[in-house]
C-alpha positions in Angstrom: -26.8 -2.2 -8.3 -29.0 0.8 -9.8 -28.9 1.5 -13.5 -26.6 5.1 -13.0 -24.7 2.9 -10.6 -24.0 0.7 -13.2 -23.1 3.2 -15.7 -21.0 5.1 -13.4 -18.6 2.2 -12.0 -16.2 2.3 -14.9 -15.5 5.8 -14.6 -15.2 5.8 -10.9 -12.9 2.3 -11.2 -10.4 4.4 -13.8 -10.3 7.3 -11.6 -9.4 5.4 -8.7 -6.9 3.3 -10.0 -5.3 6.4 -12.0 -5.2 8.4 -8.5 -3.5 5.3 -6.7 -1.2 5.1 -9.7 0.6 8.4 -9.1 0.6 8.3 -5.4 1.7 5.0 -5.1 4.1 5.6 -7.9 5.6 8.5 -6.0 5.8 6.5 -2.5 7.4 3.0 -4.1 10.1 4.6 -6.1 11.2 6.9 -3.2 14.2 4.2 -2.2 16.1 5.5 -5.6 16.2 8.9 -4.0 18.5 7.4 -0.9 21.9 7.6 -2.4 21.5 11.0 -3.9 20.1 12.5 -0.9 22.8 10.8 1.3 25.7 12.2 -1.5 24.3 15.4 -1.4 23.5 16.3 2.0 26.0 13.4 4.1 23.0 12.6 6.3 24.1 8.8 6.3 22.0 5.9 5.6 20.7 5.6 9.1 19.2 9.2 9.4 17.6 8.8 5.6 16.4 5.1 6.5 14.8 6.4 9.5 12.6 9.4 7.5 11.8 6.9 5.6 10.4 4.5 8.0 8.7 7.7 9.8 7.0 7.4 6.4 5.9 4.2 6.5 4.2 4.7 9.7 2.6 7.8 9.3 1.3 6.5 5.6 -0.7 3.9 7.3 -1.6 5.7 10.2 -3.3 8.4 8.5 -5.4 6.0 6.7 -7.8 4.8 9.3 -8.0 9.1 10.3 -8.5 9.8 6.8 -10.9 6.9 6.2 -13.4 7.8 9.0 -13.8 11.2 7.4 -14.0 9.9 4.0 -16.9 7.6 5.5 -18.4 10.7 7.1 -18.1 13.1 4.2 -17.0 11.9 1.5 -13.5 11.4 0.1 -13.5 14.3 -2.2 -12.1 16.7 0.1 -9.6 14.3 1.7 -8.1 13.6 -2.1 -7.2 17.5 -2.3 -5.7 17.6 0.9 -3.6 14.9 0.1 -2.9 16.1 -3.2 -1.4 19.2 -1.8 0.4 17.6 1.4 2.3 14.6 -1.0 3.3 17.8 -3.6 4.7 19.8 -0.7 6.4 17.0 0.9 8.3 16.3 -2.3 9.1 19.7 -2.9 10.5 20.5 0.7 12.6 17.6 0.6 14.9 19.4 -2.1 15.3 21.7 1.2 16.4 18.8 3.8 19.7 19.7 4.7 18.8 18.4 8.4 17.5 15.1 9.2 14.4 17.0 11.4 13.3 18.5 7.9 14.0 15.1 6.0 11.7 13.2 8.7 9.1 16.6 8.3 9.0 16.3 4.6 9.4 12.6 3.6 8.3 11.2 6.8 5.2 13.3 7.6 3.8 15.4 4.7 4.5 13.1 1.6 3.2 10.1 3.5 0.2 11.6 5.1 -0.6 13.0 1.4 -0.1 9.5 -0.4 -1.8 7.8 2.3 -4.8 10.2 1.4 -5.1 8.8 -1.6 -4.0 5.4 -1.0 -6.4 2.2 -0.5 -8.4 2.8 2.1 -10.0 6.0 0.9 -10.1 4.8 -2.7 -11.4 1.1 -2.2 -14.1 2.7 0.3 -15.4 4.8 -1.7 -15.8 2.5 -4.4 -17.5 0.0 -2.1 -20.4 2.1 -1.7 -21.5 1.6 -5.5 -20.2 -1.4 -6.4 -22.3 -4.6 -6.3 -21.2 -7.2 -3.4 -20.3 -9.7 -6.2 -17.9 -6.9 -8.4 -16.3 -5.5 -5.3 -13.1 -8.2 -5.2 -12.6 -7.5 -8.8 -13.0 -3.6 -8.4 -10.6 -4.0 -5.5 -8.0 -5.8 -7.6 -8.4 -3.1 -10.8 -7.9 -0.5 -8.1 -4.8 -2.2 -6.5 -3.2 -2.9 -10.2 -3.1 0.8 -10.8 -0.9 1.1 -7.8 1.4 -1.7 -9.0 1.6 0.4 -12.6 2.5 3.2 -11.0 5.7 1.6 -9.5 6.5 0.4 -12.9 5.8 3.6 -14.5 7.4 5.6 -11.9 10.7 3.8 -10.9 12.5 3.7 -14.1 10.8 7.5 -15.2 12.6 8.7 -11.6 15.4 7.0 -12.4 15.5 8.5 -15.9 15.0 12.1 -14.1 17.7 11.8 -11.3 20.3 10.6 -14.1 19.4 13.3 -16.7 18.8 16.4 -14.2 19.3 15.4 -10.9 17.3 14.2 -7.9 15.8 17.9 -7.1 14.1 17.9 -10.4 12.9 14.5 -10.1 11.2 15.3 -7.0 9.6 18.7 -8.4 8.7 16.6 -11.4 6.8 14.1 -8.7 5.3 17.2 -6.8 3.8 18.3 -10.2 2.5 14.8 -10.6 0.9 14.8 -7.0 -1.6 17.7 -8.1 -2.6 16.2 -11.2 -4.8 13.8 -8.9 -6.9 17.0 -7.8 -8.9 17.3 -11.3 -9.0 13.3 -11.5 -10.3 13.1 -7.7 -13.8 14.6 -8.8 -14.9 11.4 -10.5 -14.2 9.4 -7.1 -17.2 9.9 -5.1 -19.3 8.3 -2.8 -23.1 8.4 -2.1 -23.7 10.0 1.4 -26.9 8.5 2.2 -28.5 4.8 0.9 -30.3 5.2 -2.5 -34.0 4.2 -1.9 -34.9 0.9 -2.1 -31.2 -0.3 -1.5 -31.0 -3.2 0.6 -29.8 -2.0 4.4 -26.1 -3.2 4.6 -24.9 -5.3 7.8 -24.4 -2.8 10.7 -25.7 -0.1 9.0 -27.3 0.8 12.2 -24.5 1.3 14.3 -22.5 4.0 15.0 -18.4 3.9 14.2 -17.4 3.7 17.9 -19.8 0.5 18.0 -18.4 -0.8 15.1 -14.8 -0.8 16.0 -16.1 -2.4 19.5 -16.9 -5.3 17.7 -14.0 -5.5 15.2 -11.7 -5.4 18.1 -13.5 -8.3 19.6 -13.2 -10.7 16.3 -10.1 -13.0 15.9 -10.3 -13.0 12.4 -10.0 -9.4 12.3 -6.7 -9.3 14.3 -5.4 -12.3 11.8 -5.7 -9.9 9.0 -3.4 -7.5 11.2 -0.7 -9.8 11.8 -0.5 -11.3 8.2 -0.8 -7.4 7.0 2.0 -6.6 9.5 4.7 -9.0 7.6 3.0 -7.6 4.4 4.3 -4.2 5.6 7.5 -4.9 6.8 8.6 -7.3 3.3 7.0 -4.6 1.3 9.0 -1.6 3.0 12.1 -3.4 3.4 12.6 -4.3 -0.4 11.1 -1.1 -1.8 13.7 1.2 0.9 16.4 -1.0 0.3 16.6 -3.2 -2.8 18.7 -0.2 -4.4 21.2 -1.0 -1.4 21.1 -4.5 -2.0 21.8 -4.0 -5.5 24.4 -1.7 -4.9 26.4 -4.3 -2.5 26.4 -6.7 -5.3 28.4 -4.3 -7.4 25.4 -4.0 -10.1 24.4 -0.7 -11.4 21.8 1.6 -10.2 19.6 0.8 -13.3 18.6 -2.6 -12.3 17.3 -1.5 -9.2 14.8 0.6 -11.2 13.9 -2.0 -13.7 13.9 -4.4 -10.6 11.1 -2.3 -9.1 9.3 -1.6 -12.2 9.3 -5.4 -13.1 7.7 -5.7 -9.4 5.0 -3.2 -10.5 4.3 -4.6 -13.6 3.9 -8.1 -12.2 1.5 -6.9 -9.6 -0.9 -5.7 -12.3 -1.4 -9.1 -13.3 -1.5 -10.6 -9.8 -4.0 -7.9 -8.3 -6.1 -8.6 -11.3 -6.0 -12.3 -10.4 -6.7 -11.8 -6.8 -9.6 -10.0 -7.6 -10.8 -12.3 -9.7 -10.0 -15.5 -7.7 -11.5 -13.4 -4.2 -15.0 -14.3 -5.5 -14.3 -18.1 -6.3 -12.0 -19.4 -3.4 -11.9 -18.4 0.0 -9.8 -15.1 0.5 -8.0 -16.7 3.6 -6.4 -19.2 1.1 -5.3 -16.9 -1.4 -3.3 -15.0 1.5 -1.9 -18.2 2.6 -0.4 -19.0 -0.6 0.7 -15.4 -1.3 2.7 -15.2 2.0 4.6 -19.0 1.2 5.3 -17.9 -1.8 7.6 -15.0 -0.8 9.2 -17.1 1.9 10.0 -19.4 -0.9 11.2 -17.0 -3.1 13.8 -15.1 -0.5 15.1 -18.6 0.0 15.9 -19.2 -3.2 17.4 -15.9 -3.7 19.7 -16.0 -0.9 21.3 -19.1 -2.7 21.4 -17.8 -6.5 24.0 -16.2 -7.8 23.8 -12.4 -7.7 23.4 -11.0 -11.3 21.2 -8.8 -12.7 19.1 -11.6 -14.5 18.7 -12.8 -10.4 17.2 -9.8 -9.9 14.6 -9.6 -12.5 13.8 -12.7 -12.0 13.2 -12.6 -7.6 11.5 -9.4 -8.4 9.0 -11.0 -11.1 8.1 -13.7 -8.6 7.5 -11.1 -5.8 5.9 -8.6 -7.6 3.2 -11.4 -8.3 2.1 -11.2 -4.8 3.4 -7.5 -3.9 0.2 -5.5 -2.9 -1.9 -8.4 -4.0 -2.8 -9.1 -0.5 -4.9 -5.6 -0.8 -8.2 -7.0 -2.5 -8.5 -10.6 -0.4 -7.8 -8.3 2.8 -9.9 -5.5 1.6 -12.6 -8.4 0.8 -12.6 -10.0 3.9 -12.8 -7.0 6.1 -16.2 -5.9 3.7 -17.1 -9.6 4.3 -17.1 -9.5 8.2 -18.5 -6.2 8.7 -19.8 -4.9 5.3 -18.8 -1.4 4.0 -20.4 1.3 5.8 -17.4 1.8 7.8 -14.9 -0.4 5.1 -12.6 3.1 4.6 -12.3 2.8 8.2 -11.7 -0.7 9.3 -9.8 -1.7 6.5 -7.6 1.6 7.3 -6.8 0.2 10.5 -5.6 -3.1 9.0 -3.0 -0.9 7.2 -2.0 0.8 10.2 -0.4 -2.5 11.1 0.8 -2.9 7.5 2.8 0.4 8.0 3.9 -0.4 11.3 5.6 -3.5 10.1 6.5 -1.2 7.3 8.5 0.8 10.1 10.2 -1.8 11.3 11.1 -3.0 7.8 12.4 0.5 6.4 14.3 1.2 9.7 16.1 -2.2 10.5 17.0 -2.5 7.0 19.2 0.5 7.7 20.6 -0.5 10.8 21.3 -3.8 9.5 23.5 -2.2 6.8 25.0 0.3 9.5 25.9 -2.7 11.9 27.1 -5.7 9.5 27.8 -4.3 6.2 25.2 -6.2 4.5 21.4 -7.0 4.7 21.7 -10.8 5.4 19.7 -11.2 8.8 17.0 -9.0 7.5 16.4 -11.7 4.5 16.1 -14.3 7.1 13.7 -12.2 9.5 11.8 -11.6 6.4 11.7 -15.3 5.5 10.7 -16.0 8.9 7.4 -13.7 9.1 6.1 -14.8 5.6 5.7 -18.1 6.9 4.3 -17.1 10.1 1.8 -15.1 8.1 0.9 -17.6 6.0 0.2 -19.8 9.0 -1.5 -17.0 11.1 -4.1 -16.8 8.2 -5.9 -20.2 8.4 -7.9 -19.3 11.8 -9.9 -16.9 9.8 -13.1 -17.4 9.3 -15.2 -15.9 6.0 -18.7 -15.6 7.4 -20.2 -12.3 7.5 -21.5 -10.6 10.7 -25.2 -10.4 10.2 -26.4 -7.1 11.1 -28.7 -8.4 14.0 -25.8 -10.1 15.6 -23.9 -6.8 15.3 -26.4 -4.7 17.0 -27.1 -7.4 19.6 -23.7 -7.4 20.3 -22.9 -3.8 21.1 
């Protein structure tokens, strides 16, 4: 790492972390708006859950697209477009009296905007300027920003909803989204490799060639499968935890506090995952994270449903919430290098959000059909166990540049 790169690393990391704080803070607190929107519009829990589910899918689907653009042209323009889309989606949601308009605002515009300022673009941009031995920590540091955003925005949104109404709260979120534009100027990636820098793995490959190789790699598909479960789990909880709290006859503030605790706990979890990524095999980090989620859900189902139970449950879940991101991104970089990291990691996030689509949508259907989320908890627990096991066959050996070229 050059002297100039070393000096610019911390401003870059703080800027990327701040952007993710805002985009993920907005996105991860949208579940608090379900009840107010339903009461104001009468659209129904199924229609609103479907719009949220579409948003889960779009957030993931857009990241490899924006990631490919950022890999080719740099992240600056992508971040500006994302800020405008996210702000427009938040503002348009206040006018959504029909389900199609809610799908457009929450499911498409807000989700695409948040995706443009999310993991694959930000981690991909920083990886180009961070030494390999620091990339795991950098991913964890950026990811902690997103978790801190949930800690900040969940109670903030609940306060704004209670004090001024959900419409004013969404306008405030639109303003916050636009604030990422000036911050984005600090998140830049070099368009070309600095003179004298080592040639990264796969540097001579086209994007199409890299994708062809990744599509034949078993370890890469194992990461996709595990991330699918992660998305199912997170989307179900972030969308329907407020509803679960309501079913237990507890106030909405318990849901907001629980989401906030999840975010705060994951700050530590993300930093720990980034630190551990340089000291132990990353597939084992993922194994223990997914296994702990299955155990946490089992304990929650047996525990009395009090506010303290939700707070403890939130803290345990929060330790691994999005802490899966640093080891997953780290494994992708270790396997294929960082040249197309935003694209390749973006594709794993697409699998994450396909799971997220089903987690958000099926949660609404379960509540409508059965009156509670019982079957969703059992499905979530089974998927977490499966995700723990599917990570075990992953190999953690980089694919050499010469091997990559020979396989195209």
